[in-house]
C-alpha positions as CSV (number, residue, x, y, z in Angstrom):
1,M,19.3,28.0,-1.1
2,G,16.3,28.6,0.8
3,F,13.8,25.7,0.2
4,Y,16.5,23.2,-0.7
5,H,18.5,24.0,2.3
6,K,15.3,23.6,4.7
7,V,14.6,20.0,3.0
8,L,18.2,18.9,4.0
9,I,17.7,20.1,7.3
10,M,14.4,18.2,7.7
11,T,15.9,14.8,6.4
12,S,15.9,12.2,9.0
13,D,18.3,10.1,11.2
14,K,17.5,7.0,13.2
15,N,17.0,8.9,16.5
16,N,14.9,11.7,15.1
17,P,13.0,10.7,11.8
18,W,11.6,13.8,9.9
19,Y,8.0,12.8,10.3
20,I,8.2,12.6,14.3
21,G,5.7,15.2,14.5
22,G,3.2,13.0,12.5
23,L,1.9,13.3,8.9
24,H,-1.6,13.6,7.4
25,F,-3.6,11.1,5.3
26,E,-7.1,10.4,4.3
27,C,-8.0,7.8,1.8
28,L,-9.9,9.1,-0.8
29,Q,-11.0,5.6,-2.3
30,C,-9.4,7.4,-5.8
31,G,-7.8,3.7,-6.8
32,N,-4.5,5.5,-7.6
33,C,-2.3,3.5,-5.5
34,C,-3.6,0.5,-7.3
35,S,-3.3,1.8,-11.0
36,G,-0.5,2.0,-13.2
37,P,1.0,3.1,-15.4
38,G,4.1,1.9,-14.0
39,E,4.4,-2.0,-13.3
40,G,4.8,-3.0,-9.7
41,Y,4.2,-5.9,-7.4
42,I,1.4,-6.4,-5.2
43,W,3.0,-8.8,-2.5
44,I,0.5,-11.3,-0.9
45,C,1.7,-14.0,1.5
46,K,0.4,-17.4,2.0
47,K,-2.1,-16.8,4.9
48,E,-3.5,-13.9,2.5
49,I,-3.9,-16.3,-0.4
50,E,-5.7,-18.7,1.9
51,I,-8.1,-16.2,3.3
52,L,-8.6,-14.6,-0.3
53,S,-9.3,-17.9,-1.7
54,D,-11.8,-18.7,1.0
55,N,-13.6,-15.4,0.5
56,L,-13.7,-15.8,-3.3
57,K,-14.9,-19.4,-3.2
58,L,-11.8,-20.5,-5.1
59,T,-9.3,-23.3,-4.5
60,P,-5.9,-21.6,-3.9
61,E,-4.7,-23.3,-7.1
62,K,-7.5,-21.5,-9.0
63,L,-6.6,-18.4,-7.4
64,H,-3.0,-18.7,-8.4
65,K,-3.9,-19.5,-12.1
66,K,-6.3,-16.6,-12.3
67,Y,-4.9,-14.0,-10.1
68,L,-1.5,-14.6,-8.8
69,K,2.0,-14.8,-10.5
70,R,5.5,-15.9,-8.7
71,F,8.7,-14.2,-8.6
72,G,11.3,-16.3,-7.1
73,T,9.9,-17.2,-3.7
74,R,7.5,-14.5,-3.4
75,T,3.9,-14.2,-5.0
76,S,2.4,-11.0,-6.3
77,I,-1.3,-10.2,-7.4
78,K,-1.4,-9.8,-11.4
79,E,-1.9,-6.6,-13.2
80,E,-4.1,-6.0,-16.1
81,A,-1.6,-6.1,-19.1
82,R,-2.4,-2.7,-20.9
83,T,-3.1,-0.4,-17.5
84,K,-0.8,-2.1,-15.0
85,D,-3.8,-1.8,-12.7
86,C,-4.2,-4.5,-10.1
87,L,-7.0,-7.1,-11.2
88,F,-8.7,-6.6,-8.4
89,L,-9.4,-3.1,-9.0
90,C,-13.0,-2.2,-10.1
91,K,-14.0,0.4,-12.2
92,S,-17.6,1.8,-12.3
93,K,-19.3,5.0,-13.6
94,G,-16.2,6.8,-13.4
95,S,-14.8,5.5,-9.7
96,K,-12.6,3.0,-8.8
97,S,-12.8,0.6,-5.8
98,C,-10.9,-2.4,-4.5
99,G,-12.9,-5.5,-5.4
100,I,-11.1,-7.5,-2.3
101,Y,-11.0,-4.5,0.1
102,H,-11.6,-6.5,3.3
103,Y,-9.2,-9.3,2.3
104,R,-6.6,-7.0,0.5
105,P,-3.0,-7.9,1.2
106,N,-0.8,-6.2,4.1
107,Q,1.0,-4.3,1.4
108,C,-2.1,-2.4,0.6
109,R,-3.3,-2.0,4.1
110,T,-0.1,-0.1,4.9
111,W,-0.2,2.3,2.2
112,P,1.2,5.2,2.2
113,F,3.1,4.4,5.2
114,W,5.6,2.4,3.5
115,T,9.2,2.8,4.4
116,S,10.3,4.0,0.7
117,N,7.7,7.0,1.2
118,L,8.9,7.9,4.5
119,T,12.8,8.0,3.7
120,S,12.5,11.9,3.4
121,P,10.1,14.7,2.7
122,Y,11.0,14.7,-0.8
123,D,9.8,10.8,-1.0
124,W,6.7,11.5,0.9
125,N,6.0,14.5,-1.4
126,A,6.6,12.4,-4.5
127,A,4.0,9.8,-3.4
128,A,1.7,12.6,-2.9
129,V,1.7,13.4,-6.6
130,K,0.1,10.3,-7.4
131,C,-2.1,10.0,-4.0
132,P,-4.4,13.1,-3.4
133,G,-4.9,11.8,0.2
134,I,-1.5,12.3,1.1
135,N,-1.1,15.6,3.2
136,R,-4.6,16.0,4.1
137,G,-7.3,14.4,6.5
138,R,-6.5,13.0,9.9
139,L,-3.1,13.1,11.7
140,Y,-1.4,10.0,12.3
141,T,0.9,10.3,15.1
142,F,4.7,9.1,15.0
143,E,3.7,6.0,16.8
144,Q,0.9,5.2,14.6
145,I,2.9,5.4,11.6
146,E,5.5,3.4,12.8
147,A,3.1,0.7,13.8
148,I,1.4,0.7,10.3
149,R,4.8,0.8,8.6
150,T,6.1,-2.3,10.6
151,Q,2.9,-4.3,10.6
152,K,3.4,-7.7,9.4
153,K,-0.1,-9.2,9.6
154,W,-3.5,-7.8,9.7
155,W,-5.7,-10.9,10.5
156,P,-6.3,-12.3,13.7
157,D,-4.5,-15.1,15.4
158,E,-6.4,-18.5,15.1
159,E,-7.8,-20.0,18.1
160,Q,-6.0,-22.9,19.6
């Protein structure tokens, strides 16, 4: 009963999330969050598409054709067909990096503080199996985690 009993006690409720004391995370730039083998979605919104197309010097139409796909009303960055890696994941001399790091979508910016990873300690530690930066490095406070988790946009407001 020992370990499993403690995990059950540590599960969260709305008034007292299990991560109230904060969590450790340090991005190790490993690229695992951008890699397969499982297929996923890399959601990108209209404003992020505009920013990305401007910075890649492509029209939004060319960006869509080469790098994006539609799922109903939403848009995702395409993945490499064989590996399921993000098309913007660059591999060189045994290391990986994001080819659009400064313009990456909000979904990428908020990793690993996604609601699905924060549901329970089990879910957090399951994400840590793929991401070696989880449970190491700097401590993020509950308030910082919540600000990242609920972030809707990363770009500055346009001047009026």
